[in-house]
C-alpha positions as CSV (number, residue, x, y, z in Angstrom):
1,M,-8.1,-9.4,-13.8
2,S,-4.5,-9.0,-12.8
3,G,-1.5,-7.1,-14.2
4,P,-1.6,-3.9,-16.2
5,L,-4.9,-3.0,-17.8
6,K,-5.1,-2.9,-21.6
7,P,-7.3,-1.1,-24.1
8,G,-10.5,-3.1,-24.5
9,D,-10.5,-4.6,-21.0
10,V,-13.8,-4.1,-19.2
11,I,-14.1,-3.6,-15.5
12,G,-17.3,-4.4,-13.7
13,G,-19.1,-5.1,-16.9
14,R,-19.3,-1.3,-17.4
15,Y,-16.0,0.5,-17.7
16,E,-14.0,-0.2,-20.9
17,I,-10.3,0.8,-20.8
18,E,-9.4,3.2,-23.6
19,R,-5.8,4.2,-22.7
20,Y,-3.2,4.4,-19.9
21,I,-2.9,8.0,-18.5
22,D,-0.3,8.1,-15.7
23,E,0.7,6.7,-12.3
24,G,1.3,8.1,-8.9
25,G,3.0,6.7,-5.8
26,M,0.1,4.4,-5.1
27,Q,-2.0,4.0,-8.2
28,F,-2.2,3.6,-11.9
29,V,-4.6,5.9,-13.8
30,Y,-6.5,5.0,-17.0
31,A,-9.1,6.6,-19.2
32,A,-12.2,4.4,-19.6
33,R,-15.5,4.6,-21.3
34,D,-18.5,4.3,-19.0
35,R,-20.8,2.1,-21.3
36,L,-23.9,2.9,-19.2
37,A,-23.6,6.7,-19.0
38,D,-21.7,7.0,-22.3
39,R,-18.9,9.2,-20.9
40,I,-15.2,9.0,-20.4
41,V,-14.0,8.6,-16.8
42,A,-10.8,8.1,-14.9
43,L,-10.2,4.7,-13.6
44,K,-7.7,4.2,-10.8
45,T,-6.3,1.0,-9.4
46,P,-3.8,0.4,-6.6
47,K,-0.2,-0.5,-7.5
48,N,0.3,-3.0,-4.6
49,K,-1.5,-5.2,-2.2
50,S,-0.9,-2.8,0.7
51,A,-2.7,-0.1,-1.2
52,T,-5.5,-2.4,-2.2
53,K,-6.5,-3.0,1.4
54,R,-7.0,0.8,1.9
55,F,-8.7,1.5,-1.4
56,R,-12.3,1.0,-0.4
57,R,-12.0,3.0,2.8
58,S,-10.5,5.9,0.7
59,A,-13.3,5.7,-1.9
60,I,-16.0,6.0,0.8
61,V,-14.2,9.1,2.2
62,A,-13.8,10.8,-1.1
63,A,-17.4,10.2,-2.2
64,K,-18.5,12.6,0.6
65,V,-17.1,15.6,-1.2
66,N,-19.1,17.3,-3.9
67,H,-17.8,20.6,-5.2
68,P,-16.7,22.1,-8.6
69,N,-13.2,22.5,-7.3
70,V,-12.9,18.8,-6.3
71,A,-12.6,15.9,-8.7
72,K,-15.8,13.9,-8.1
73,T,-15.7,10.2,-7.0
74,L,-18.3,8.3,-9.1
75,D,-18.0,4.6,-8.4
76,Y,-16.0,1.9,-6.6
77,I,-15.6,-1.6,-7.9
78,K,-14.4,-4.8,-6.3
79,E,-13.7,-7.5,-8.9
80,G,-12.0,-10.7,-7.6
81,G,-9.0,-9.5,-5.6
82,N,-8.7,-6.2,-7.4
83,R,-10.1,-2.7,-6.5
84,Y,-11.0,0.1,-8.9
85,L,-11.9,3.7,-8.1
86,I,-13.9,5.6,-10.8
87,E,-13.5,9.4,-10.8
88,E,-14.5,12.4,-13.0
89,L,-11.9,12.6,-15.8
90,I,-10.3,16.1,-15.9
91,V,-8.9,17.0,-19.3
92,G,-5.9,19.0,-18.2
93,Q,-2.6,18.8,-16.4
94,D,-1.5,18.8,-12.8
95,L,-0.5,22.2,-11.5
96,S,3.2,21.5,-11.6
97,K,3.0,20.7,-15.4
98,A,0.4,23.3,-16.3
99,L,1.7,26.3,-14.5
100,F,5.4,25.6,-13.8
101,R,6.2,24.3,-17.3
102,K,7.1,27.7,-18.9
103,T,7.7,29.8,-15.8
104,S,9.1,29.2,-12.3
105,F,6.6,31.5,-10.6
106,L,3.4,33.3,-11.4
107,D,2.2,36.9,-11.2
108,P,0.1,37.8,-8.1
109,Y,-3.1,38.0,-10.1
110,L,-2.9,34.4,-11.3
111,V,-1.7,33.2,-7.8
112,A,-4.8,34.8,-6.3
113,K,-7.0,33.0,-8.8
114,V,-5.4,29.7,-8.0
115,F,-5.6,30.4,-4.3
116,H,-9.3,31.2,-4.4
117,H,-10.2,28.0,-6.2
118,M,-8.1,25.8,-4.0
119,A,-9.5,27.4,-0.8
120,K,-13.1,26.8,-2.0
121,G,-12.4,23.2,-2.8
122,L,-10.6,22.6,0.5
123,A,-13.4,24.3,2.4
124,A,-16.0,21.9,0.8
125,A,-13.9,18.9,1.8
126,H,-13.5,20.1,5.4
127,H,-17.2,20.8,5.7
128,A,-17.7,17.1,4.7
129,G,-15.3,16.1,7.4
130,V,-12.6,15.1,4.9
131,I,-8.9,15.9,5.3
132,H,-6.7,15.5,2.3
133,R,-3.4,15.0,4.0
134,D,-1.4,15.0,0.8
135,L,-1.9,18.4,-0.8
136,K,0.9,19.2,-3.4
137,P,1.0,20.5,-6.9
138,T,0.6,17.1,-8.5
139,N,-2.7,16.6,-6.7
140,L,-4.2,19.7,-8.3
141,M,-5.6,19.5,-11.8
142,V,-5.7,22.6,-14.0
143,V,-7.8,23.0,-17.1
144,G,-7.0,25.8,-19.5
145,G,-3.3,26.2,-18.7
146,Y,-2.4,29.7,-17.7
147,S,-5.9,30.9,-18.5
148,L,-7.1,28.5,-15.7
149,T,-10.6,27.9,-16.7
150,E,-11.0,25.1,-14.0
151,L,-9.0,23.9,-11.0
152,K,-9.8,20.7,-9.1
153,I,-8.2,19.1,-6.1
154,T,-7.7,15.4,-6.8
155,D,-6.9,12.2,-5.0
156,F,-9.1,12.7,-2.0
157,G,-9.8,9.1,-3.0
158,I,-6.3,8.0,-1.7
159,A,-6.3,10.4,1.3
160,K,-6.4,7.6,3.9
161,M,-3.8,5.6,2.0
162,A,-1.5,8.7,1.8
163,E,-2.0,9.3,5.5
164,E,-0.8,5.8,6.4
165,E,2.1,5.8,4.0
166,L,3.2,9.3,5.2
167,A,2.8,8.3,8.8
168,E,5.0,5.3,8.3
169,A,7.6,7.4,6.5
170,A,7.6,10.0,9.3
171,E,7.9,7.4,12.0
172,G,10.8,5.9,10.2
173,G,12.7,9.1,10.6
174,E,14.3,11.7,8.2
175,Q,15.9,9.1,6.0
176,T,12.6,7.3,5.3
177,L,10.8,10.7,4.6
178,T,13.3,11.3,1.8
179,T,13.0,7.8,0.3
180,S,9.3,7.2,0.3
181,Q,7.9,8.3,-3.2
182,T,4.8,9.7,-1.6
183,A,6.6,11.5,1.2
184,V,9.2,13.0,-1.2
185,G,6.6,14.8,-3.2
186,A,4.6,15.9,-0.2
187,L,7.5,16.9,2.1
188,P,8.0,20.5,0.9
189,Y,4.4,21.2,1.7
190,M,4.0,19.1,4.9
191,A,3.0,20.8,8.2
192,P,5.3,20.2,11.2
193,E,2.7,18.1,13.0
194,A,2.4,15.9,9.9
195,I,6.0,15.0,10.4
196,D,6.0,15.0,14.3
197,T,2.6,13.4,15.0
198,P,1.4,12.2,11.6
199,K,-1.5,10.1,12.9
200,E,-3.0,13.1,14.8
201,V,-3.2,15.7,11.9
202,T,-6.3,17.8,11.6
203,R,-7.7,20.1,8.9
204,A,-5.0,22.6,9.9
205,A,-2.4,20.5,8.2
206,D,-4.2,21.0,4.8
207,I,-4.1,24.7,5.5
208,W,-0.3,24.7,6.0
209,S,0.0,22.8,2.7
210,L,-2.1,25.3,0.9
211,G,0.0,28.2,2.2
212,A,3.2,26.4,1.3
213,M,2.0,26.0,-2.3
214,I,0.9,29.6,-2.6
215,F,4.4,30.7,-1.4
216,H,5.9,28.5,-4.1
217,L,3.6,29.8,-6.8
218,L,4.3,33.4,-6.0
219,T,8.1,33.2,-5.3
220,G,9.3,30.2,-7.4
221,Q,10.8,28.7,-4.2
222,Q,9.5,26.0,-1.9
223,P,9.3,27.8,1.4
224,F,11.5,25.4,3.3
225,G,13.3,23.6,0.4
226,A,13.2,19.9,-0.2
227,G,14.9,16.8,1.1
228,L,16.5,16.3,4.6
229,R,17.2,20.0,5.1
230,A,13.6,20.8,4.7
231,V,12.6,18.6,7.7
232,Q,14.5,20.7,10.2
233,K,13.3,24.0,8.7
234,I,9.7,22.9,8.7
235,M,9.9,21.8,12.3
236,A,11.3,25.2,13.2
237,A,8.6,26.9,11.2
238,E,10.5,30.1,10.8
239,Q,8.8,32.5,8.3
240,P,10.6,32.1,4.9
241,A,11.8,35.2,3.2
242,A,10.4,36.1,-0.2
243,P,12.7,37.1,-3.0
244,A,13.0,40.9,-3.4
245,F,11.2,40.9,-6.8
246,V,7.9,39.8,-5.3
247,L,7.3,43.2,-3.7
248,R,9.6,45.4,-5.7
249,N,7.1,46.6,-8.4
250,P,4.4,49.0,-7.0
251,Q,1.9,47.8,-9.6
252,F,2.0,44.3,-8.0
253,S,3.2,44.8,-4.4
254,P,-0.2,45.5,-2.8
255,L,-1.7,42.1,-4.0
256,A,1.6,40.2,-3.6
257,S,1.9,41.5,0.0
258,E,-1.6,40.3,0.8
259,L,-0.9,36.9,-0.7
260,L,2.3,36.6,1.3
261,D,0.6,37.5,4.5
262,M,-2.1,34.9,3.9
263,S,0.6,32.3,3.1
264,Y,2.5,33.1,6.3
265,A,-0.8,32.8,8.3
266,C,-1.3,29.4,6.9
267,M,2.2,28.3,7.9
268,Q,2.1,29.2,11.6
269,K,3.6,26.4,13.7
270,D,0.6,26.3,16.0
271,P,-2.2,24.6,14.1
272,A,-4.9,26.4,16.2
273,A,-3.4,29.8,15.0
274,R,-3.9,29.1,11.3
275,P,-7.0,30.3,9.5
276,T,-9.7,27.9,8.4
277,A,-10.5,27.1,4.8
278,D,-13.6,29.2,5.2
279,D,-11.5,32.1,6.5
280,L,-9.3,31.8,3.4
281,V,-12.3,31.7,1.0
282,A,-13.5,35.0,2.6
283,R,-10.1,36.7,2.3
284,C,-9.6,35.5,-1.3
285,G,-13.1,36.8,-2.1
286,A,-12.0,40.3,-0.9
287,L,-8.9,40.3,-3.2
288,C,-8.9,42.3,-6.4
289,Y,-7.6,40.1,-9.2
290,T,-8.2,39.7,-12.9
291,V,-9.6,36.5,-14.3
292,A,-8.9,37.5,-18.0
293,P,-7.5,34.8,-20.3
294,R,-3.7,34.6,-20.8
295,F,-2.0,34.6,-24.2
296,E,1.4,33.8,-25.4
297,G,3.5,36.2,-27.6
298,V,6.9,37.4,-28.6
299,V,8.4,40.8,-27.9
300,T,9.0,42.4,-31.3
301,R,10.0,45.9,-30.3
302,V,11.4,47.7,-27.3
303,E,11.9,51.5,-27.0
304,Y,14.0,53.3,-24.4
305,E,14.0,50.1,-22.3
306,A,10.6,51.4,-21.1
307,W,7.9,50.1,-23.5
308,G,7.3,48.0,-26.6
309,F,5.1,45.7,-28.5
310,I,4.2,42.0,-28.4
311,A,3.2,39.9,-31.4
312,S,0.5,37.4,-30.6
313,D,-2.8,35.9,-31.7
314,K,-4.3,39.1,-30.4
315,G,-2.3,41.1,-33.0
316,S,0.2,43.7,-31.9
317,V,-0.1,44.4,-28.2
318,F,1.5,47.4,-26.4
319,F,3.2,46.8,-23.0
320,H,5.1,48.9,-20.5
321,M,8.1,47.5,-18.5
322,D,6.3,48.5,-15.3
323,S,3.6,45.9,-16.2
324,V,6.1,43.0,-16.1
325,F,6.3,40.9,-13.0
326,G,9.5,39.2,-12.2
327,T,13.2,39.7,-11.8
328,P,15.6,41.9,-13.9
329,P,16.9,42.2,-16.6
330,K,14.1,43.9,-18.5
331,L,12.5,42.3,-21.5
332,V,14.3,42.5,-24.8
333,T,13.3,41.7,-28.4
334,G,12.7,38.0,-29.0
335,D,11.6,37.3,-25.4
336,R,8.5,35.1,-25.1
337,V,5.9,36.2,-22.7
338,L,2.5,35.5,-21.2
339,F,0.0,38.3,-20.8
340,S,-3.6,39.4,-20.6
341,A,-4.8,42.0,-23.0
342,Y,-7.2,44.9,-22.6
343,A,-8.6,47.6,-24.9
344,G,-6.4,50.7,-25.2
345,G,-6.0,53.8,-27.3
346,G,-4.9,52.1,-30.5
347,A,-3.3,48.8,-29.8
348,P,-4.5,46.6,-27.0
349,R,-2.5,46.9,-23.8
350,A,-0.8,44.0,-21.9
351,Y,-1.2,43.6,-18.2
352,P,0.2,41.7,-16.4
353,V,3.2,40.4,-18.4
354,L,5.3,37.4,-17.3
355,K,8.4,36.3,-19.1
356,I,8.5,32.7,-20.3
357,T,11.7,31.1,-19.1
358,S,11.6,27.5,-20.5
359,A,10.2,25.8,-23.6
């Protein structure tokens, strides 16, 4: 079977295509019904012949990892000249769409939750001897939106493909790094050695990428920027400065400071100096963060620029300005916010509160 897949097409006599989902730099992704197991799965197929040659090897690598924070590889099919990878279907969005859609940064409690899940998934992969090589927000799937009921690292199945394309881009110089579709997305989170000696990366390169993503989630800024300018900054590996708001509020600064320290530890230039994924799992386990669900609401009342109320599905919820994470100015009537709610004397109380900045 050649060309784009259509609803009703059957792969391997077992997987019936239901709909097209998305595409990445190297693959098309479809939802398919597994006729044998009666379940919906993700079916991935390479976009070009170069990727096809690498697909089986990548499938074998991915199948070694089995963990709740990693998308499971279920099957691999060769049919004629085509290759198909079958994975667990995750009903959610990638991290960039799920957690950056309404806000440009997250509060430290939510960042800690994301960090802990990512570290556990990465540790499982590293224990299985698998290096991802292409960790970035679009390769992390989130279920539950800002409530984050599940988080899974995806595309271990194209890890080897990504490695080769990134290596080719790095060897082609800075211009190639900024024109390769795969490299452009990965560059803001790439370790120095992934640019300098791309065929010799170790698990420590994944650790750098994890630290870079955590910095981005907490600050709203990619640690070294993007494009050509990022290459020189990444190679210098100078510690990026966090915006003042991250540590300004005493209610958030202790946890924010710990997260920044962990992020900086991950982004040390010497790969041997970085923590392991197991180290990060242990440190995340010692963090104190809430896992309460998040709700969306609208500020309906503000008194003395100090406190007010939020209208939401939880009813009327009290909040104090000191419980808001982010940059000035303070919240005003009509602002949309994300928050967790806890029982209080009278109305529930919101903490933490994060202003929604886009639709």
